[in-house]
C-alpha positions as CSV (number, residue, x, y, z in Angstrom):
1,X,0.0,0.0,0.0
2,X,1.5,3.4,-1.0
3,X,0.7,5.7,1.8
4,X,2.3,8.6,0.0
5,X,-0.6,8.9,-2.5
6,X,-3.0,9.5,0.4
7,X,-0.9,12.3,1.8
8,X,-0.9,14.5,-1.3
9,X,-2.6,17.8,-0.9
10,X,-4.7,17.0,-4.0
11,X,-6.1,13.9,-2.3
12,X,-9.7,14.4,-1.0
13,X,-9.0,12.4,2.2
14,X,-5.9,14.6,2.9
15,X,-8.0,17.8,2.3
16,X,-10.9,16.4,4.4
17,X,-8.5,15.7,7.2
18,X,-6.9,19.2,7.0
19,X,-10.4,20.8,7.1
20,X,-11.3,18.4,9.9
21,X,-8.4,19.3,12.1
22,X,-9.7,22.9,12.2
23,X,-13.3,21.8,12.7
24,X,-12.3,19.2,15.3
25,X,-10.2,21.6,17.3
26,X,-13.0,24.1,17.4
27,X,-15.7,21.5,18.1
28,X,-13.7,19.7,20.9
29,X,-12.8,23.0,22.5
30,X,-16.4,23.9,22.7
31,X,-17.4,20.4,23.8
32,X,-14.9,20.2,26.6
33,X,-15.6,23.8,27.7
34,X,-19.3,23.1,28.0
35,X,-18.8,19.6,29.5
36,X,-16.2,20.5,32.1
37,X,-16.5,24.2,32.8
38,X,-20.2,25.0,32.1
39,X,-21.2,21.5,33.3
40,X,-23.7,20.9,30.5
41,X,-24.6,17.3,29.9
42,X,-22.7,14.9,27.6
43,X,-25.3,15.2,24.8
44,X,-25.7,19.0,25.0
45,X,-21.9,19.5,25.0
46,X,-21.2,17.2,22.1
47,X,-24.1,18.5,20.1
48,X,-23.1,22.1,20.5
49,X,-19.5,21.4,19.7
50,X,-20.3,19.5,16.6
51,X,-22.8,22.1,15.4
52,X,-20.2,24.8,15.8
53,X,-17.9,23.0,13.3
54,X,-20.6,21.9,10.9
55,X,-21.3,25.2,9.2
56,X,-17.7,25.9,8.4
57,X,-17.2,22.3,7.4
58,X,-19.9,22.5,4.8
59,X,-18.4,25.4,3.0
60,X,-14.8,24.3,3.3
61,X,-15.5,20.7,2.2
62,X,-17.7,21.8,-0.6
63,X,-15.2,24.3,-2.1
64,X,-11.8,23.0,-1.0
65,X,-12.0,19.3,-0.2
66,X,-14.3,18.0,-2.9
67,X,-14.4,21.0,-5.4
68,X,-18.1,20.2,-5.7
69,X,-20.6,21.8,-8.0
70,X,-23.5,20.3,-6.2
71,X,-26.0,23.0,-5.6
72,X,-26.5,24.3,-2.0
73,X,-30.2,23.3,-2.3
74,X,-29.2,19.7,-2.9
75,X,-26.0,19.6,-0.9
76,X,-26.9,21.3,2.3
77,X,-29.9,19.1,3.3
78,X,-27.8,16.0,2.5
79,X,-24.9,17.4,4.4
80,X,-26.9,18.0,7.6
81,X,-28.5,14.6,7.3
82,X,-25.1,13.0,7.2
83,X,-23.9,15.2,10.1
84,X,-26.8,14.1,12.3
85,X,-26.6,10.4,11.4
86,X,-22.9,10.4,11.9
87,X,-23.2,12.4,15.1
88,X,-25.9,10.3,16.8
89,X,-24.4,7.0,15.6
90,X,-20.8,7.8,16.6
91,X,-21.5,9.4,20.0
92,X,-24.2,6.9,20.9
93,X,-21.9,4.0,20.1
94,X,-18.9,5.5,21.9
95,X,-20.9,6.3,25.0
96,X,-22.2,2.8,25.2
97,X,-18.8,1.3,24.5
98,X,-17.2,3.3,27.4
99,X,-20.0,2.4,29.8
100,X,-19.4,-1.2,28.9
101,X,-15.6,-0.8,29.2
102,X,-16.1,0.9,32.6
103,X,-17.6,-2.3,34.0
104,X,-14.1,-3.7,34.0
105,X,-12.0,-0.6,34.7
106,X,-13.3,1.7,37.4
107,X,-13.0,5.0,35.7
108,X,-14.7,8.0,37.2
109,X,-17.6,9.5,35.2
110,X,-15.6,12.5,34.0
111,X,-12.8,10.3,32.5
112,X,-15.4,7.9,31.0
113,X,-17.3,10.8,29.3
114,X,-14.1,12.5,28.0
115,X,-12.8,9.3,26.5
116,X,-16.2,8.6,25.0
117,X,-16.0,12.1,23.4
118,X,-12.6,11.3,21.9
119,X,-13.7,7.8,20.6
120,X,-16.9,9.4,19.2
121,X,-14.9,12.1,17.3
122,X,-12.8,9.4,15.6
123,X,-15.9,7.4,14.5
124,X,-17.6,10.6,13.5
125,X,-14.7,11.7,11.3
126,X,-14.5,8.3,9.4
127,X,-18.3,8.0,8.8
128,X,-18.6,11.7,8.0
129,X,-15.9,11.5,5.3
130,X,-17.6,8.5,3.6
131,X,-21.0,10.2,3.8
132,X,-19.8,13.5,2.4
133,X,-17.7,12.0,-0.4
134,X,-20.3,9.5,-1.7
135,X,-23.6,11.1,-0.7
136,X,-23.3,14.9,-0.2
137,X,-20.7,16.1,-2.7
138,X,-20.8,13.3,-5.3
139,X,-21.6,14.8,-8.7
140,X,-21.9,11.5,-10.4
141,X,-25.5,11.0,-11.5
142,X,-27.2,7.8,-10.4
143,X,-30.2,6.3,-12.1
């Protein structure tokens, strides 16, 4: 496997990850701020953090990552559908996974929730890339 071809600035995965670094840093900053300083719930914190990055993500991925000509009327509803599906699926799974893991390792609730946020963000990134590439910004016409 030639890893170099995936690290080229022209590769959509590379571009998606570069845009994602910005969105993830902003989203996680807001999530952890709300979770640990403001003491909002896990779901409120992760939802607000991911929403903060979503709007910037749409425009950067549309124009920079995928160079898509998909109309905003078609792309934006699909984008937010993918965002919500990936968000709820990833963070639900990561929360349940960490609750299960915590049966064996006595983590305190704060550590459990923070690790669940990190695991959820990885799952979210992977599923979101696939959804955006093949469903949101795909300009190939299907029958």
